[in-house]
mmCIF entry with sequence, helices, sheets and N, C-alpha, C, O atoms, coordinates in Angstrom:
data_MODEL
# 
_entry.id   MODEL 
# 
_entity.id                         1 
_entity.type                       polymer 
_entity.pdbx_number_of_molecules   1 
# 
_entity_poly.entity_id                      1 
_entity_poly.type                           'polypeptide(L)' 
_entity_poly.nstd_linkage                   no 
_entity_poly.nstd_monomer                   no 
_entity_poly.pdbx_seq_one_letter_code       MRGRVMGIWALIFGGMMPFGSLVSGGFARMVGVPVTIIIGASTASLPPP 
_entity_poly.pdbx_seq_one_letter_code_can   MRGRVMGIWALIFGGMMPFGSLVSGGFARMVGVPVTIIIGASTASLPPP 
_entity_poly.pdbx_strand_id                 A 
# 
loop_
_entity_poly_seq.entity_id 
_entity_poly_seq.num 
_entity_poly_seq.mon_id 
_entity_poly_seq.hetero 
1 1  MET n 
1 2  ARG n 
1 3  GLY n 
1 4  ARG n 
1 5  VAL n 
1 6  MET n 
1 7  GLY n 
1 8  ILE n 
1 9  TRP n 
1 10 ALA n 
1 11 LEU n 
1 12 ILE n 
1 13 PHE n 
1 14 GLY n 
1 15 GLY n 
1 16 MET n 
1 17 MET n 
1 18 PRO n 
1 19 PHE n 
1 20 GLY n 
1 21 SER n 
1 22 LEU n 
1 23 VAL n 
1 24 SER n 
1 25 GLY n 
1 26 GLY n 
1 27 PHE n 
1 28 ALA n 
1 29 ARG n 
1 30 MET n 
1 31 VAL n 
1 32 GLY n 
1 33 VAL n 
1 34 PRO n 
1 35 VAL n 
1 36 THR n 
1 37 ILE n 
1 38 ILE n 
1 39 ILE n 
1 40 GLY n 
1 41 ALA n 
1 42 SER n 
1 43 THR n 
1 44 ALA n 
1 45 SER n 
1 46 LEU n 
1 47 PRO n 
1 48 PRO n 
1 49 PRO n 
# 
_struct_asym.id          A 
_struct_asym.entity_id   1 
# 
loop_
_struct_conf.conf_type_id 
_struct_conf.id 
_struct_conf.pdbx_PDB_helix_id 
_struct_conf.beg_label_comp_id 
_struct_conf.beg_label_asym_id 
_struct_conf.beg_label_seq_id 
_struct_conf.pdbx_beg_PDB_ins_code 
_struct_conf.end_label_comp_id 
_struct_conf.end_label_asym_id 
_struct_conf.end_label_seq_id 
_struct_conf.pdbx_end_PDB_ins_code 
_struct_conf.beg_auth_comp_id 
_struct_conf.beg_auth_asym_id 
_struct_conf.beg_auth_seq_id 
_struct_conf.end_auth_comp_id 
_struct_conf.end_auth_asym_id 
_struct_conf.end_auth_seq_id 
_struct_conf.pdbx_PDB_helix_class 
_struct_conf.details 
_struct_conf.pdbx_PDB_helix_length 
HELX_P HELX_P1 AA1 ARG A 2  ? GLY A 15 ? ARG A 2  GLY A 15 1 ? 14 
HELX_P HELX_P2 AA2 MET A 17 ? VAL A 31 ? MET A 17 VAL A 31 1 ? 15 
HELX_P HELX_P3 AA3 VAL A 33 ? ALA A 44 ? VAL A 33 ALA A 44 1 ? 12 
# 
_struct_conf_type.id          HELX_P 
_struct_conf_type.criteria    ? 
_struct_conf_type.reference   ? 
# 
loop_
_atom_site.group_PDB 
_atom_site.id 
_atom_site.type_symbol 
_atom_site.label_atom_id 
_atom_site.label_alt_id 
_atom_site.label_comp_id 
_atom_site.label_asym_id 
_atom_site.label_entity_id 
_atom_site.label_seq_id 
_atom_site.pdbx_PDB_ins_code 
_atom_site.Cartn_x 
_atom_site.Cartn_y 
_atom_site.Cartn_z 
_atom_site.occupancy 
_atom_site.B_iso_or_equiv 
_atom_site.pdbx_formal_charge 
_atom_site.auth_seq_id 
_atom_site.auth_comp_id 
_atom_site.auth_asym_id 
_atom_site.auth_atom_id 
_atom_site.pdbx_PDB_model_num 
ATOM 1   N N  . MET A 1 1  ? -9.597 -16.369 5.303  1.00 0.00 ? 1  MET A N  1 
ATOM 2   C CA . MET A 1 1  ? -8.847 -17.358 6.087  1.00 0.00 ? 1  MET A CA 1 
ATOM 3   C C  . MET A 1 1  ? -7.528 -16.646 6.546  1.00 0.00 ? 1  MET A C  1 
ATOM 4   O O  . MET A 1 1  ? -7.118 -16.874 7.684  1.00 0.00 ? 1  MET A O  1 
ATOM 5   N N  . ARG A 1 2  ? -6.893 -15.858 5.777  1.00 0.00 ? 2  ARG A N  1 
ATOM 6   C CA . ARG A 1 2  ? -5.648 -15.190 6.199  1.00 0.00 ? 2  ARG A CA 1 
ATOM 7   C C  . ARG A 1 2  ? -5.892 -14.297 7.378  1.00 0.00 ? 2  ARG A C  1 
ATOM 8   O O  . ARG A 1 2  ? -5.041 -14.200 8.262  1.00 0.00 ? 2  ARG A O  1 
ATOM 9   N N  . GLY A 1 3  ? -7.002 -13.653 7.422  1.00 0.00 ? 3  GLY A N  1 
ATOM 10  C CA . GLY A 1 3  ? -7.366 -12.770 8.506  1.00 0.00 ? 3  GLY A CA 1 
ATOM 11  C C  . GLY A 1 3  ? -7.472 -13.541 9.836  1.00 0.00 ? 3  GLY A C  1 
ATOM 12  O O  . GLY A 1 3  ? -7.053 -13.064 10.890 1.00 0.00 ? 3  GLY A O  1 
ATOM 13  N N  . ARG A 1 4  ? -8.037 -14.723 9.743  1.00 0.00 ? 4  ARG A N  1 
ATOM 14  C CA . ARG A 1 4  ? -8.138 -15.570 10.958 1.00 0.00 ? 4  ARG A CA 1 
ATOM 15  C C  . ARG A 1 4  ? -6.787 -16.004 11.409 1.00 0.00 ? 4  ARG A C  1 
ATOM 16  O O  . ARG A 1 4  ? -6.472 -15.978 12.599 1.00 0.00 ? 4  ARG A O  1 
ATOM 17  N N  . VAL A 1 5  ? -5.994 -16.401 10.469 1.00 0.00 ? 5  VAL A N  1 
ATOM 18  C CA . VAL A 1 5  ? -4.591 -16.860 10.883 1.00 0.00 ? 5  VAL A CA 1 
ATOM 19  C C  . VAL A 1 5  ? -3.783 -15.677 11.470 1.00 0.00 ? 5  VAL A C  1 
ATOM 20  O O  . VAL A 1 5  ? -3.064 -15.847 12.455 1.00 0.00 ? 5  VAL A O  1 
ATOM 21  N N  . MET A 1 6  ? -3.900 -14.538 10.888 1.00 0.00 ? 6  MET A N  1 
ATOM 22  C CA . MET A 1 6  ? -3.174 -13.402 11.375 1.00 0.00 ? 6  MET A CA 1 
ATOM 23  C C  . MET A 1 6  ? -3.651 -12.958 12.778 1.00 0.00 ? 6  MET A C  1 
ATOM 24  O O  . MET A 1 6  ? -2.892 -12.472 13.617 1.00 0.00 ? 6  MET A O  1 
ATOM 25  N N  . GLY A 1 7  ? -5.015 -13.174 12.965 1.00 0.00 ? 7  GLY A N  1 
ATOM 26  C CA . GLY A 1 7  ? -5.523 -12.861 14.277 1.00 0.00 ? 7  GLY A CA 1 
ATOM 27  C C  . GLY A 1 7  ? -5.025 -13.757 15.377 1.00 0.00 ? 7  GLY A C  1 
ATOM 28  O O  . GLY A 1 7  ? -4.714 -13.281 16.468 1.00 0.00 ? 7  GLY A O  1 
ATOM 29  N N  . ILE A 1 8  ? -4.939 -15.090 15.109 1.00 0.00 ? 8  ILE A N  1 
ATOM 30  C CA . ILE A 1 8  ? -4.315 -16.033 16.018 1.00 0.00 ? 8  ILE A CA 1 
ATOM 31  C C  . ILE A 1 8  ? -2.863 -15.713 16.250 1.00 0.00 ? 8  ILE A C  1 
ATOM 32  O O  . ILE A 1 8  ? -2.394 -15.738 17.388 1.00 0.00 ? 8  ILE A O  1 
ATOM 33  N N  . TRP A 1 9  ? -2.141 -15.414 15.189 1.00 0.00 ? 9  TRP A N  1 
ATOM 34  C CA . TRP A 1 9  ? -0.747 -15.120 15.328 1.00 0.00 ? 9  TRP A CA 1 
ATOM 35  C C  . TRP A 1 9  ? -0.569 -13.879 16.214 1.00 0.00 ? 9  TRP A C  1 
ATOM 36  O O  . TRP A 1 9  ? 0.318  -13.889 17.068 1.00 0.00 ? 9  TRP A O  1 
ATOM 37  N N  . ALA A 1 10 ? -1.343 -12.840 16.060 1.00 0.00 ? 10 ALA A N  1 
ATOM 38  C CA . ALA A 1 10 ? -1.241 -11.628 16.911 1.00 0.00 ? 10 ALA A CA 1 
ATOM 39  C C  . ALA A 1 10 ? -1.591 -11.909 18.313 1.00 0.00 ? 10 ALA A C  1 
ATOM 40  O O  . ALA A 1 10 ? -0.989 -11.353 19.232 1.00 0.00 ? 10 ALA A O  1 
ATOM 41  N N  . LEU A 1 11 ? -2.568 -12.773 18.515 1.00 0.00 ? 11 LEU A N  1 
ATOM 42  C CA . LEU A 1 11 ? -2.966 -13.165 19.863 1.00 0.00 ? 11 LEU A CA 1 
ATOM 43  C C  . LEU A 1 11 ? -1.842 -13.927 20.583 1.00 0.00 ? 11 LEU A C  1 
ATOM 44  O O  . LEU A 1 11 ? -1.577 -13.679 21.760 1.00 0.00 ? 11 LEU A O  1 
ATOM 45  N N  . ILE A 1 12 ? -1.197 -14.836 19.887 1.00 0.00 ? 12 ILE A N  1 
ATOM 46  C CA . ILE A 1 12 ? -0.214 -15.631 20.507 1.00 0.00 ? 12 ILE A CA 1 
ATOM 47  C C  . ILE A 1 12 ? 1.062  -14.803 20.806 1.00 0.00 ? 12 ILE A C  1 
ATOM 48  O O  . ILE A 1 12 ? 1.588  -14.836 21.918 1.00 0.00 ? 12 ILE A O  1 
ATOM 49  N N  . PHE A 1 13 ? 1.542  -14.065 19.790 1.00 0.00 ? 13 PHE A N  1 
ATOM 50  C CA . PHE A 1 13 ? 2.764  -13.287 20.033 1.00 0.00 ? 13 PHE A CA 1 
ATOM 51  C C  . PHE A 1 13 ? 2.631  -12.015 20.783 1.00 0.00 ? 13 PHE A C  1 
ATOM 52  O O  . PHE A 1 13 ? 3.467  -11.690 21.625 1.00 0.00 ? 13 PHE A O  1 
ATOM 53  N N  . GLY A 1 14 ? 1.527  -11.241 20.476 1.00 0.00 ? 14 GLY A N  1 
ATOM 54  C CA . GLY A 1 14 ? 1.321  -10.042 21.187 1.00 0.00 ? 14 GLY A CA 1 
ATOM 55  C C  . GLY A 1 14 ? 0.696  -10.199 22.557 1.00 0.00 ? 14 GLY A C  1 
ATOM 56  O O  . GLY A 1 14 ? 1.005  -9.462  23.493 1.00 0.00 ? 14 GLY A O  1 
ATOM 57  N N  . GLY A 1 15 ? -0.204 -11.191 22.654 1.00 0.00 ? 15 GLY A N  1 
ATOM 58  C CA . GLY A 1 15 ? -0.882 -11.391 23.965 1.00 0.00 ? 15 GLY A CA 1 
ATOM 59  C C  . GLY A 1 15 ? -0.074 -12.098 24.990 1.00 0.00 ? 15 GLY A C  1 
ATOM 60  O O  . GLY A 1 15 ? -0.340 -11.956 26.183 1.00 0.00 ? 15 GLY A O  1 
ATOM 61  N N  . MET A 1 16 ? 0.948  -12.891 24.566 1.00 0.00 ? 16 MET A N  1 
ATOM 62  C CA . MET A 1 16 ? 1.710  -13.607 25.530 1.00 0.00 ? 16 MET A CA 1 
ATOM 63  C C  . MET A 1 16 ? 2.922  -12.798 26.069 1.00 0.00 ? 16 MET A C  1 
ATOM 64  O O  . MET A 1 16 ? 3.575  -13.242 27.014 1.00 0.00 ? 16 MET A O  1 
ATOM 65  N N  . MET A 1 17 ? 3.220  -11.643 25.490 1.00 0.00 ? 17 MET A N  1 
ATOM 66  C CA . MET A 1 17 ? 4.363  -10.842 25.988 1.00 0.00 ? 17 MET A CA 1 
ATOM 67  C C  . MET A 1 17 ? 4.216  -10.452 27.475 1.00 0.00 ? 17 MET A C  1 
ATOM 68  O O  . MET A 1 17 ? 5.184  -10.544 28.230 1.00 0.00 ? 17 MET A O  1 
ATOM 69  N N  . PRO A 1 18 ? 3.037  -10.027 27.890 1.00 0.00 ? 18 PRO A N  1 
ATOM 70  C CA . PRO A 1 18 ? 2.919  -9.655  29.316 1.00 0.00 ? 18 PRO A CA 1 
ATOM 71  C C  . PRO A 1 18 ? 3.207  -10.826 30.257 1.00 0.00 ? 18 PRO A C  1 
ATOM 72  O O  . PRO A 1 18 ? 3.768  -10.613 31.332 1.00 0.00 ? 18 PRO A O  1 
ATOM 73  N N  . PHE A 1 19 ? 2.834  -12.077 29.877 1.00 0.00 ? 19 PHE A N  1 
ATOM 74  C CA . PHE A 1 19 ? 3.103  -13.208 30.716 1.00 0.00 ? 19 PHE A CA 1 
ATOM 75  C C  . PHE A 1 19 ? 4.600  -13.549 30.734 1.00 0.00 ? 19 PHE A C  1 
ATOM 76  O O  . PHE A 1 19 ? 5.144  -13.954 31.761 1.00 0.00 ? 19 PHE A O  1 
ATOM 77  N N  . GLY A 1 20 ? 5.234  -13.383 29.610 1.00 0.00 ? 20 GLY A N  1 
ATOM 78  C CA . GLY A 1 20 ? 6.692  -13.579 29.565 1.00 0.00 ? 20 GLY A CA 1 
ATOM 79  C C  . GLY A 1 20 ? 7.448  -12.580 30.360 1.00 0.00 ? 20 GLY A C  1 
ATOM 80  O O  . GLY A 1 20 ? 8.442  -12.918 31.001 1.00 0.00 ? 20 GLY A O  1 
ATOM 81  N N  . SER A 1 21 ? 6.987  -11.302 30.338 1.00 0.00 ? 21 SER A N  1 
ATOM 82  C CA . SER A 1 21 ? 7.627  -10.298 31.149 1.00 0.00 ? 21 SER A CA 1 
ATOM 83  C C  . SER A 1 21 ? 7.411  -10.530 32.642 1.00 0.00 ? 21 SER A C  1 
ATOM 84  O O  . SER A 1 21 ? 8.282  -10.210 33.451 1.00 0.00 ? 21 SER A O  1 
ATOM 85  N N  . LEU A 1 22 ? 6.267  -11.079 33.008 1.00 0.00 ? 22 LEU A N  1 
ATOM 86  C CA . LEU A 1 22 ? 6.006  -11.414 34.394 1.00 0.00 ? 22 LEU A CA 1 
ATOM 87  C C  . LEU A 1 22 ? 6.948  -12.495 34.860 1.00 0.00 ? 22 LEU A C  1 
ATOM 88  O O  . LEU A 1 22 ? 7.464  -12.419 35.976 1.00 0.00 ? 22 LEU A O  1 
ATOM 89  N N  . VAL A 1 23 ? 7.195  -13.527 34.017 1.00 0.00 ? 23 VAL A N  1 
ATOM 90  C CA . VAL A 1 23 ? 8.083  -14.620 34.367 1.00 0.00 ? 23 VAL A CA 1 
ATOM 91  C C  . VAL A 1 23 ? 9.527  -14.116 34.443 1.00 0.00 ? 23 VAL A C  1 
ATOM 92  O O  . VAL A 1 23 ? 10.251 -14.445 35.382 1.00 0.00 ? 23 VAL A O  1 
ATOM 93  N N  . SER A 1 24 ? 9.934  -13.342 33.482 1.00 0.00 ? 24 SER A N  1 
ATOM 94  C CA . SER A 1 24 ? 11.357 -12.870 33.521 1.00 0.00 ? 24 SER A CA 1 
ATOM 95  C C  . SER A 1 24 ? 11.559 -11.870 34.641 1.00 0.00 ? 24 SER A C  1 
ATOM 96  O O  . SER A 1 24 ? 12.656 -11.817 35.195 1.00 0.00 ? 24 SER A O  1 
ATOM 97  N N  . GLY A 1 25 ? 10.556 -11.066 35.011 1.00 0.00 ? 25 GLY A N  1 
ATOM 98  C CA . GLY A 1 25 ? 10.677 -10.207 36.161 1.00 0.00 ? 25 GLY A CA 1 
ATOM 99  C C  . GLY A 1 25 ? 10.815 -10.923 37.479 1.00 0.00 ? 25 GLY A C  1 
ATOM 100 O O  . GLY A 1 25 ? 11.561 -10.494 38.359 1.00 0.00 ? 25 GLY A O  1 
ATOM 101 N N  . GLY A 1 26 ? 10.082 -12.032 37.614 1.00 0.00 ? 26 GLY A N  1 
ATOM 102 C CA . GLY A 1 26 ? 10.210 -12.827 38.805 1.00 0.00 ? 26 GLY A CA 1 
ATOM 103 C C  . GLY A 1 26 ? 11.523 -13.488 38.866 1.00 0.00 ? 26 GLY A C  1 
ATOM 104 O O  . GLY A 1 26 ? 12.137 -13.561 39.931 1.00 0.00 ? 26 GLY A O  1 
ATOM 105 N N  . PHE A 1 27 ? 11.997 -13.994 37.717 1.00 0.00 ? 27 PHE A N  1 
ATOM 106 C CA . PHE A 1 27 ? 13.302 -14.636 37.683 1.00 0.00 ? 27 PHE A CA 1 
ATOM 107 C C  . PHE A 1 27 ? 14.420 -13.670 37.972 1.00 0.00 ? 27 PHE A C  1 
ATOM 108 O O  . PHE A 1 27 ? 15.404 -14.011 38.629 1.00 0.00 ? 27 PHE A O  1 
ATOM 109 N N  . ALA A 1 28 ? 14.251 -12.386 37.443 1.00 0.00 ? 28 ALA A N  1 
ATOM 110 C CA . ALA A 1 28 ? 15.289 -11.401 37.717 1.00 0.00 ? 28 ALA A CA 1 
ATOM 111 C C  . ALA A 1 28 ? 15.317 -11.060 39.184 1.00 0.00 ? 28 ALA A C  1 
ATOM 112 O O  . ALA A 1 28 ? 16.388 -10.781 39.721 1.00 0.00 ? 28 ALA A O  1 
ATOM 113 N N  . ARG A 1 29 ? 14.203 -11.071 39.842 1.00 0.00 ? 29 ARG A N  1 
ATOM 114 C CA . ARG A 1 29 ? 14.146 -10.794 41.255 1.00 0.00 ? 29 ARG A CA 1 
ATOM 115 C C  . ARG A 1 29 ? 14.865 -11.905 42.109 1.00 0.00 ? 29 ARG A C  1 
ATOM 116 O O  . ARG A 1 29 ? 15.458 -11.642 43.155 1.00 0.00 ? 29 ARG A O  1 
ATOM 117 N N  . MET A 1 30 ? 14.767 -13.117 41.597 1.00 0.00 ? 30 MET A N  1 
ATOM 118 C CA . MET A 1 30 ? 15.362 -14.265 42.278 1.00 0.00 ? 30 MET A CA 1 
ATOM 119 C C  . MET A 1 30 ? 16.889 -14.345 42.095 1.00 0.00 ? 30 MET A C  1 
ATOM 120 O O  . MET A 1 30 ? 17.631 -14.517 43.062 1.00 0.00 ? 30 MET A O  1 
ATOM 121 N N  . VAL A 1 31 ? 17.339 -14.217 40.843 1.00 0.00 ? 31 VAL A N  1 
ATOM 122 C CA . VAL A 1 31 ? 18.744 -14.455 40.541 1.00 0.00 ? 31 VAL A CA 1 
ATOM 123 C C  . VAL A 1 31 ? 19.522 -13.185 40.129 1.00 0.00 ? 31 VAL A C  1 
ATOM 124 O O  . VAL A 1 31 ? 20.753 -13.192 40.101 1.00 0.00 ? 31 VAL A O  1 
ATOM 125 N N  . GLY A 1 32 ? 18.808 -12.119 39.817 1.00 0.00 ? 32 GLY A N  1 
ATOM 126 C CA . GLY A 1 32 ? 19.456 -10.890 39.476 1.00 0.00 ? 32 GLY A CA 1 
ATOM 127 C C  . GLY A 1 32 ? 19.254 -10.592 37.960 1.00 0.00 ? 32 GLY A C  1 
ATOM 128 O O  . GLY A 1 32 ? 19.033 -11.487 37.144 1.00 0.00 ? 32 GLY A O  1 
ATOM 129 N N  . VAL A 1 33 ? 19.339 -9.347  37.658 1.00 0.00 ? 33 VAL A N  1 
ATOM 130 C CA . VAL A 1 33 ? 19.103 -8.915  36.214 1.00 0.00 ? 33 VAL A CA 1 
ATOM 131 C C  . VAL A 1 33 ? 20.170 -9.378  35.304 1.00 0.00 ? 33 VAL A C  1 
ATOM 132 O O  . VAL A 1 33 ? 19.837 -9.881  34.230 1.00 0.00 ? 33 VAL A O  1 
ATOM 133 N N  . PRO A 1 34 ? 21.477 -9.257  35.634 1.00 0.00 ? 34 PRO A N  1 
ATOM 134 C CA . PRO A 1 34 ? 22.519 -9.646  34.649 1.00 0.00 ? 34 PRO A CA 1 
ATOM 135 C C  . PRO A 1 34 ? 22.367 -11.176 34.263 1.00 0.00 ? 34 PRO A C  1 
ATOM 136 O O  . PRO A 1 34 ? 22.491 -11.568 33.103 1.00 0.00 ? 34 PRO A O  1 
ATOM 137 N N  . VAL A 1 35 ? 22.097 -11.975 35.299 1.00 0.00 ? 35 VAL A N  1 
ATOM 138 C CA . VAL A 1 35 ? 21.997 -13.427 34.996 1.00 0.00 ? 35 VAL A CA 1 
ATOM 139 C C  . VAL A 1 35 ? 20.721 -13.663 34.128 1.00 0.00 ? 35 VAL A C  1 
ATOM 140 O O  . VAL A 1 35 ? 20.746 -14.477 33.204 1.00 0.00 ? 35 VAL A O  1 
ATOM 141 N N  . THR A 1 36 ? 19.648 -12.969 34.424 1.00 0.00 ? 36 THR A N  1 
ATOM 142 C CA . THR A 1 36 ? 18.432 -13.146 33.624 1.00 0.00 ? 36 THR A CA 1 
ATOM 143 C C  . THR A 1 36 ? 18.662 -12.774 32.176 1.00 0.00 ? 36 THR A C  1 
ATOM 144 O O  . THR A 1 36 ? 18.194 -13.468 31.273 1.00 0.00 ? 36 THR A O  1 
ATOM 145 N N  . ILE A 1 37 ? 19.394 -11.662 31.939 1.00 0.00 ? 37 ILE A N  1 
ATOM 146 C CA . ILE A 1 37 ? 19.719 -11.234 30.590 1.00 0.00 ? 37 ILE A CA 1 
ATOM 147 C C  . ILE A 1 37 ? 20.572 -12.243 29.855 1.00 0.00 ? 37 ILE A C  1 
ATOM 148 O O  . ILE A 1 37 ? 20.349 -12.548 28.683 1.00 0.00 ? 37 ILE A O  1 
ATOM 149 N N  . ILE A 1 38 ? 21.526 -12.737 30.554 1.00 0.00 ? 38 ILE A N  1 
ATOM 150 C CA . ILE A 1 38 ? 22.509 -13.710 29.958 1.00 0.00 ? 38 ILE A CA 1 
ATOM 151 C C  . ILE A 1 38 ? 21.670 -14.995 29.607 1.00 0.00 ? 38 ILE A C  1 
ATOM 152 O O  . ILE A 1 38 ? 21.801 -15.503 28.493 1.00 0.00 ? 38 ILE A O  1 
ATOM 153 N N  . ILE A 1 39 ? 20.842 -15.509 30.503 1.00 0.00 ? 39 ILE A N  1 
ATOM 154 C CA . ILE A 1 39 ? 20.071 -16.686 30.191 1.00 0.00 ? 39 ILE A CA 1 
ATOM 155 C C  . ILE A 1 39 ? 19.081 -16.421 29.059 1.00 0.00 ? 39 ILE A C  1 
ATOM 156 O O  . ILE A 1 39 ? 18.936 -17.272 28.181 1.00 0.00 ? 39 ILE A O  1 
ATOM 157 N N  . GLY A 1 40 ? 18.416 -15.317 29.043 1.00 0.00 ? 40 GLY A N  1 
ATOM 158 C CA . GLY A 1 40 ? 17.501 -14.990 27.945 1.00 0.00 ? 40 GLY A CA 1 
ATOM 159 C C  . GLY A 1 40 ? 18.156 -14.874 26.636 1.00 0.00 ? 40 GLY A C  1 
ATOM 160 O O  . GLY A 1 40 ? 17.616 -15.346 25.635 1.00 0.00 ? 40 GLY A O  1 
ATOM 161 N N  . ALA A 1 41 ? 19.343 -14.246 26.582 1.00 0.00 ? 41 ALA A N  1 
ATOM 162 C CA . ALA A 1 41 ? 20.105 -14.004 25.302 1.00 0.00 ? 41 ALA A CA 1 
ATOM 163 C C  . ALA A 1 41 ? 20.563 -15.444 24.815 1.00 0.00 ? 41 ALA A C  1 
ATOM 164 O O  . ALA A 1 41 ? 20.457 -15.751 23.628 1.00 0.00 ? 41 ALA A O  1 
ATOM 165 N N  . SER A 1 42 ? 21.043 -16.266 25.706 1.00 0.00 ? 42 SER A N  1 
ATOM 166 C CA . SER A 1 42 ? 21.569 -17.530 25.298 1.00 0.00 ? 42 SER A CA 1 
ATOM 167 C C  . SER A 1 42 ? 20.385 -18.474 24.810 1.00 0.00 ? 42 SER A C  1 
ATOM 168 O O  . SER A 1 42 ? 20.557 -19.290 23.904 1.00 0.00 ? 42 SER A O  1 
ATOM 169 N N  . THR A 1 43 ? 19.218 -18.316 25.446 1.00 0.00 ? 43 THR A N  1 
ATOM 170 C CA . THR A 1 43 ? 18.092 -19.088 24.989 1.00 0.00 ? 43 THR A CA 1 
ATOM 171 C C  . THR A 1 43 ? 17.629 -18.606 23.596 1.00 0.00 ? 43 THR A C  1 
ATOM 172 O O  . THR A 1 43 ? 17.294 -19.415 22.730 1.00 0.00 ? 43 THR A O  1 
ATOM 173 N N  . ALA A 1 44 ? 17.617 -17.282 23.399 1.00 0.00 ? 44 ALA A N  1 
ATOM 174 C CA . ALA A 1 44 ? 17.186 -16.792 22.102 1.00 0.00 ? 44 ALA A CA 1 
ATOM 175 C C  . ALA A 1 44 ? 18.153 -17.055 21.000 1.00 0.00 ? 44 ALA A C  1 
ATOM 176 O O  . ALA A 1 44 ? 17.765 -17.031 19.832 1.00 0.00 ? 44 ALA A O  1 
ATOM 177 N N  . SER A 1 45 ? 19.428 -17.311 21.319 1.00 0.00 ? 45 SER A N  1 
ATOM 178 C CA . SER A 1 45 ? 20.422 -17.574 20.295 1.00 0.00 ? 45 SER A CA 1 
ATOM 179 C C  . SER A 1 45 ? 20.581 -18.988 19.884 1.00 0.00 ? 45 SER A C  1 
ATOM 180 O O  . SER A 1 45 ? 21.359 -19.297 18.982 1.00 0.00 ? 45 SER A O  1 
ATOM 181 N N  . LEU A 1 46 ? 19.828 -19.892 20.553 1.00 0.00 ? 46 LEU A N  1 
ATOM 182 C CA . LEU A 1 46 ? 19.886 -21.342 20.261 1.00 0.00 ? 46 LEU A CA 1 
ATOM 183 C C  . LEU A 1 46 ? 19.323 -21.561 18.840 1.00 0.00 ? 46 LEU A C  1 
ATOM 184 O O  . LEU A 1 46 ? 18.390 -20.868 18.436 1.00 0.00 ? 46 LEU A O  1 
ATOM 185 N N  . PRO A 1 47 ? 19.851 -22.461 18.133 1.00 0.00 ? 47 PRO A N  1 
ATOM 186 C CA . PRO A 1 47 ? 19.278 -22.777 16.807 1.00 0.00 ? 47 PRO A CA 1 
ATOM 187 C C  . PRO A 1 47 ? 17.949 -23.544 16.950 1.00 0.00 ? 47 PRO A C  1 
ATOM 188 O O  . PRO A 1 47 ? 17.759 -24.234 17.952 1.00 0.00 ? 47 PRO A O  1 
ATOM 189 N N  . PRO A 1 48 ? 17.055 -23.445 16.008 1.00 0.00 ? 48 PRO A N  1 
ATOM 190 C CA . PRO A 1 48 ? 15.770 -24.163 16.174 1.00 0.00 ? 48 PRO A CA 1 
ATOM 191 C C  . PRO A 1 48 ? 16.001 -25.652 16.080 1.00 0.00 ? 48 PRO A C  1 
ATOM 192 O O  . PRO A 1 48 ? 16.937 -26.117 15.429 1.00 0.00 ? 48 PRO A O  1 
ATOM 193 N N  . PRO A 1 49 ? 15.108 -26.408 16.759 1.00 0.00 ? 49 PRO A N  1 
ATOM 194 C CA . PRO A 1 49 ? 15.286 -27.868 16.769 1.00 0.00 ? 49 PRO A CA 1 
ATOM 195 C C  . PRO A 1 49 ? 15.086 -28.526 15.409 1.00 0.00 ? 49 PRO A C  1 
ATOM 196 O O  . PRO A 1 49 ? 15.208 -29.745 15.289 1.00 0.00 ? 49 PRO A O  1 
# 
């Protein structure tokens, strides 16, 4: 059972990184790299709900 859970975890976190990179790259092209980094850092530093 743990192997199945770890497989899903790896798929979600490892497999979704290319899609996140695609989104952040497009956003950086629209508004600029510094703004994208600031927005990403502020989003990552928010406390969990």
